[in-house]
Every structure is written in structure tokens, then in C-alpha cells.
C-alpha positions as CSV (number, residue, x, y, z in Angstrom):
1,M,38.4,-8.6,3.9
2,T,35.6,-10.8,5.3
3,L,32.1,-9.4,5.5
4,R,32.3,-9.7,9.3
5,S,35.4,-7.4,9.3
6,W,33.7,-4.9,7.0
7,L,30.6,-4.8,9.2
8,A,32.7,-4.1,12.3
9,D,34.5,-1.2,10.6
10,A,31.3,0.2,9.1
11,E,29.5,0.0,12.5
12,H,32.3,1.9,14.2
13,R,32.3,4.6,11.5
14,L,28.6,5.1,11.7
15,S,28.7,5.2,15.5
16,L,31.2,8.0,15.3
17,E,28.7,9.9,13.3
18,G,26.2,9.6,16.1
19,I,24.0,7.0,14.4
20,D,22.2,5.1,17.1
21,S,21.3,1.9,15.1
22,A,24.8,1.7,13.5
23,R,25.0,-2.1,13.5
24,L,21.6,-2.5,11.8
25,E,22.4,0.2,9.3
26,A,25.7,-1.3,8.4
27,Q,24.0,-4.7,7.8
28,L,21.4,-3.1,5.6
29,L,23.9,-1.2,3.6
30,A,26.0,-4.3,3.1
31,A,22.9,-6.2,1.9
32,A,22.1,-3.4,-0.6
33,A,25.6,-3.4,-1.9
34,A,25.7,-7.2,-2.3
35,G,22.2,-7.4,-3.8
36,H,20.9,-9.6,-1.0
37,D,18.7,-9.1,2.0
38,R,19.8,-8.7,5.6
39,A,19.3,-12.4,6.4
40,W,22.0,-13.2,3.8
41,V,24.4,-10.8,5.5
42,L,23.8,-12.4,8.9
43,T,24.5,-15.9,7.5
44,H,27.5,-15.1,5.3
45,A,29.7,-13.2,7.7
46,E,32.8,-15.2,7.0
47,E,32.7,-14.8,3.3
48,E,35.1,-12.5,1.4
49,F,33.4,-9.2,0.8
50,S,33.9,-6.8,-2.1
51,S,33.7,-3.5,-0.2
52,E,34.0,-0.8,-2.8
53,G,30.3,-0.4,-3.5
54,A,29.4,-0.8,0.2
55,N,32.0,1.9,1.2
56,A,30.4,4.3,-1.2
57,L,27.0,3.7,0.6
58,I,28.7,4.3,4.0
59,D,30.2,7.5,2.6
60,R,26.7,8.7,1.7
61,R,25.2,7.8,5.1
62,S,28.1,9.4,7.0
63,A,27.4,12.6,5.0
64,G,23.9,12.6,6.4
65,E,21.9,11.2,3.6
66,P,18.9,9.3,5.1
67,L,19.2,5.5,5.1
68,A,15.8,5.1,3.4
69,Y,16.9,7.2,0.4
70,I,20.1,5.2,0.0
71,L,18.2,1.9,0.2
72,G,15.3,3.2,-1.9
73,W,12.7,1.9,0.5
74,R,11.2,2.2,4.0
75,E,9.0,-0.3,5.9
76,F,5.6,1.1,6.9
77,F,2.7,-0.9,8.5
78,G,4.4,-4.2,7.4
79,R,5.0,-3.2,3.8
80,N,8.0,-1.8,2.0
81,F,7.4,1.5,0.2
82,E,9.7,2.9,-2.4
83,V,10.9,6.4,-1.4
84,G,13.2,9.0,-2.9
85,P,14.0,12.7,-2.3
86,S,10.7,13.8,-3.7
87,V,8.7,12.4,-0.8
88,L,8.9,12.3,3.0
89,I,10.2,9.1,4.5
90,P,7.3,7.2,6.1
91,R,7.6,7.2,9.9
92,H,6.2,4.8,12.4
93,E,4.3,7.5,14.3
94,T,2.2,7.9,11.2
95,E,1.0,4.4,11.8
96,T,-1.1,6.0,14.6
97,L,-3.0,7.9,11.8
98,I,-3.6,4.6,10.0
99,E,-5.0,3.0,13.2
100,C,-7.4,5.8,13.7
101,A,-8.5,5.8,10.1
102,I,-9.1,2.0,10.2
103,D,-11.3,2.4,13.3
104,E,-13.3,5.1,11.5
105,I,-13.7,3.1,8.2
106,S,-14.6,-0.1,10.1
107,S,-17.5,1.7,11.8
108,R,-19.0,2.7,8.5
109,P,-20.9,0.7,5.7
110,P,-18.9,-0.6,2.7
111,G,-18.0,2.1,0.2
112,C,-16.7,4.6,2.7
113,T,-15.0,7.4,0.8
114,V,-11.6,8.4,2.0
115,L,-9.2,11.2,1.0
116,D,-5.5,11.2,1.8
117,L,-4.5,14.8,1.6
118,G,-0.8,15.2,0.7
119,T,-0.1,11.6,0.0
120,G,3.7,11.7,-0.7
121,S,4.9,8.1,-1.1
122,G,1.2,7.0,-0.9
123,C,1.9,5.1,2.3
124,V,-1.3,6.3,4.0
125,A,-3.7,5.9,1.1
126,I,-2.2,2.6,-0.1
127,T,-2.2,1.1,3.4
128,L,-5.9,2.1,3.9
129,A,-6.9,0.7,0.5
130,L,-5.2,-2.6,1.3
131,E,-6.3,-2.9,4.9
132,C,-9.9,-1.7,4.1
133,P,-10.6,-3.1,0.6
134,D,-14.3,-1.9,0.7
135,A,-13.2,1.7,1.1
136,L,-12.9,4.0,-1.9
137,V,-9.6,5.8,-1.6
138,T,-8.5,9.0,-3.3
139,A,-5.1,10.6,-2.7
140,V,-3.8,14.0,-3.8
141,D,-0.5,15.8,-3.8
142,I,0.8,19.0,-5.2
143,S,4.0,17.3,-6.4
144,P,4.0,15.4,-9.7
145,D,7.2,13.6,-8.6
146,A,5.4,12.5,-5.4
147,L,2.5,11.2,-7.4
148,T,4.8,9.2,-9.6
149,C,6.3,7.6,-6.5
150,A,2.8,6.9,-5.0
151,S,1.6,5.4,-8.3
152,S,4.6,3.1,-8.5
153,N,3.9,1.9,-4.9
154,A,0.2,1.4,-5.5
155,S,0.9,-0.7,-8.6
156,R,3.6,-2.8,-7.0
157,L,1.6,-3.4,-3.8
158,G,-1.7,-4.0,-5.7
159,A,-3.7,-1.2,-4.2
160,K,-6.6,0.5,-5.9
161,V,-6.2,4.2,-5.2
162,R,-7.3,7.2,-7.3
163,L,-4.4,9.7,-7.5
164,L,-4.8,13.4,-8.4
165,K,-2.5,16.4,-8.6
166,S,-4.0,19.0,-6.4
167,D,-3.0,21.8,-4.1
168,C,-5.0,20.8,-1.1
169,F,-8.7,20.6,-2.3
170,D,-8.3,22.6,-5.5
171,A,-8.7,19.8,-8.0
172,L,-11.6,18.1,-6.2
173,G,-14.4,20.4,-7.2
174,D,-17.4,19.9,-4.9
175,E,-16.5,16.3,-3.9
176,R,-17.2,15.3,-0.3
177,F,-15.7,12.4,1.7
178,D,-16.7,10.4,4.7
179,L,-13.1,10.5,6.0
180,I,-10.2,12.8,5.3
181,A,-6.8,11.8,6.7
182,T,-3.7,13.9,6.4
183,N,-0.1,14.1,7.6
184,P,0.4,17.7,6.5
185,P,3.4,20.0,6.6
186,Y,3.6,21.1,10.3
187,V,7.1,22.4,10.9
188,G,7.7,26.0,11.7
189,L,10.2,27.9,9.6
190,T,12.5,28.5,12.6
191,E,12.3,25.0,14.1
192,V,15.6,23.1,14.1
193,L,15.4,19.7,12.4
194,P,18.0,16.9,12.3
195,R,20.5,17.4,9.5
196,E,19.3,14.4,7.5
197,V,15.8,15.7,7.5
198,A,16.5,19.4,6.9
199,D,19.1,18.8,4.2
200,H,17.4,16.0,2.3
201,E,13.6,15.7,2.7
202,P,11.4,17.9,0.6
203,S,10.8,21.2,2.3
204,I,7.3,21.6,0.7
205,A,6.2,18.6,2.7
206,L,7.9,19.7,5.9
207,Y,7.3,23.4,6.5
208,S,3.9,24.9,7.0
209,G,5.0,28.5,7.7
210,P,6.3,30.7,10.5
211,T,4.4,29.0,13.3
212,G,3.9,25.5,11.9
213,T,0.1,25.7,12.2
214,E,-0.7,27.5,8.9
215,F,-1.8,24.3,7.0
216,Y,-4.1,23.4,9.9
217,E,-5.7,26.9,9.6
218,R,-6.3,26.2,5.9
219,L,-7.8,22.8,6.7
220,A,-10.1,24.4,9.3
221,A,-11.4,26.8,6.7
222,Q,-11.6,24.6,3.6
223,T,-12.4,21.1,4.8
224,P,-16.1,21.8,5.6
225,N,-16.8,22.0,1.9
226,H,-15.4,18.5,1.3
227,L,-16.6,16.6,4.3
228,G,-19.8,14.6,4.1
229,D,-22.5,14.4,6.8
230,G,-21.1,12.7,9.8
231,G,-17.6,12.8,8.3
232,R,-14.3,13.0,10.2
233,L,-11.0,14.8,9.7
234,L,-8.0,13.0,11.0
235,M,-4.7,14.9,11.3
236,E,-1.3,14.0,12.4
237,V,0.3,16.7,14.5
238,G,3.8,17.6,15.7
239,H,5.0,16.5,19.1
240,R,4.0,19.8,20.8
241,Q,1.0,20.8,18.6
242,A,-2.0,18.7,19.7
243,A,-3.5,21.2,22.2
244,A,-3.0,24.1,19.8
245,V,-4.5,22.3,16.8
246,R,-7.4,21.1,18.9
247,A,-8.1,24.7,20.1
248,L,-7.7,26.1,16.6
249,F,-10.5,23.8,15.3
250,V,-12.8,24.2,18.2
251,N,-12.5,28.0,17.9
252,A,-13.4,27.6,14.2
253,G,-16.6,25.8,15.0
254,W,-15.4,22.2,14.8
255,R,-16.1,19.5,17.4
256,H,-13.1,17.6,18.9
257,E,-13.7,13.9,18.7
258,R,-10.5,12.3,19.8
259,T,-6.8,12.7,20.3
260,K,-4.7,9.5,20.1
261,A,-1.1,9.1,21.3
262,D,1.6,7.2,19.4
263,L,3.6,4.4,21.0
264,A,5.9,6.9,22.6
265,G,3.0,8.4,24.4
266,I,3.0,11.6,22.4
267,P,-0.4,13.0,21.3
268,R,-0.1,12.4,17.6
269,V,-3.5,12.3,15.9
270,V,-6.4,14.8,16.3
271,S,-9.8,13.8,15.1
272,V,-12.5,16.5,14.5
273,S,-16.0,16.7,13.0
274,R,-18.4,19.5,12.1
């Protein structure tokens, strides 16, 4: 079988599973099986293709396993991050959080202290450390496996990030930061998620509690002890949560600074200060 024929069959099979980007995913899975990149796949379509390994990858994808976990990486802010089942898959809407954080860091003197709360793969902390090399970036996560993943990404990408195991602020003592950025758990327990998310991504990083706002309530109460004078807290929020999160913080004595929408026009990042 030629690679072109296999790609056509794989695209058809993935389309039947309701995968929108079936052609692209078939190409990426073929590249992974062949040990090459997508460009090689696009330029060698007429070659004979050993399909056994690629078929196994298609089986996994058809069963609902996320493409990023099968490939072992996901692109975020122009860089590839290693990912696995211990961490959330970086999503492009989180790049809105990066953009807001870069704006804040750029407005401050060198040595701005930054905390990434719940770092997962490290995509936020590492990106900020690389985009803003004068910043001093700390990242925490409750999961040792997530911290192992973040450490690997930081080393491979050449980012200087301090990584700590911590349940929220517990391991930080009385440290204060100029900027705290977080993409926290914000899914309610009864919210219906796509199969590949609910069945494969780590529940501890997804679910906040019955309403989905429980972690924000914790942030509103605890963050004042860790935010320096003039500091900002930047939070990614769910697609229907911006108004509720904004009100929650204002009612707790915070000042709303900004809400920024993602590229889809959905209010995605809420910025507050004391």
C-alpha cells in the first residue's frame, strides 16, 4: 500500500469518528509511525508504506485517545511541549493568558516575580520565562508527575523556571509575587465534557467542584497573602464564567482590571488587583 492510499483510508476512518481535522491528524499519525515529520509525509505520498504501526495509532485515536497524548507533544505559542496523561493538553485559548501576562511583565522593571499556579506541562511558566527573560518565574503544581513533565520541558527548551510541589500556595511560605497567572481547574462536576477530555485528561486539573468556581473562591481568599504591592492576578476562565468570576472577586474586595477575550471572542482571562 502506498502512503497516499493509507492516508485516504485513515482520513475516512477518522472522519467517521467525527474528528473534524481528520486529514491533518492522519498525516501527523503517519509521520509519528514513520519517525518523520509531516513535511516528509506530504512529499513521499507515492512511497510504499508499512502500515502496521500507523494502524495501531489510528486505533488509539478512533477509541478517543487525544492526538497530543498519542504523539507525545502539543504546540503552544510556537513551541512544542511534551505532554502525557498526567497533564492537561495545552490549548490555544490559554495563549490569551500568555499575552496578558507579557503585557503586565513588560510594564514592570526587570526582575518581575511571576508565579504560575498549577503549571501542568509548564507551558505557561516556560513560555513566560522564554518570552520575558528578565522575569523571575516560579511554577507550582500538586502533582509530582506534572512537575516531572514541566521539568523535562523546561530543560529541553532552555527555560529557567523554579519548580515546586505545592497545593496552591501551601509550599510558598510568605513569598509574594508581582504577577500570579493561573489556568486553574474550572469545570463543574456535572458539566458534560468531550469524551477524549473526560476519559483521558487528569481530573484533578479539570474539576473544581460542584459549581466550577470553587478554585476561584480559594484564590480570592488566599492570594492577597502572596501578591505584592501593585500586583496582578490573571486567571483563565471557562467560556461562561467571566462575569461570575469577576463578581466573585469584586464582592471579596478585589478590583477588576481587565477581561480579555480569546480569538473566538470568548471572555477568557480576568485580571484583578487588590
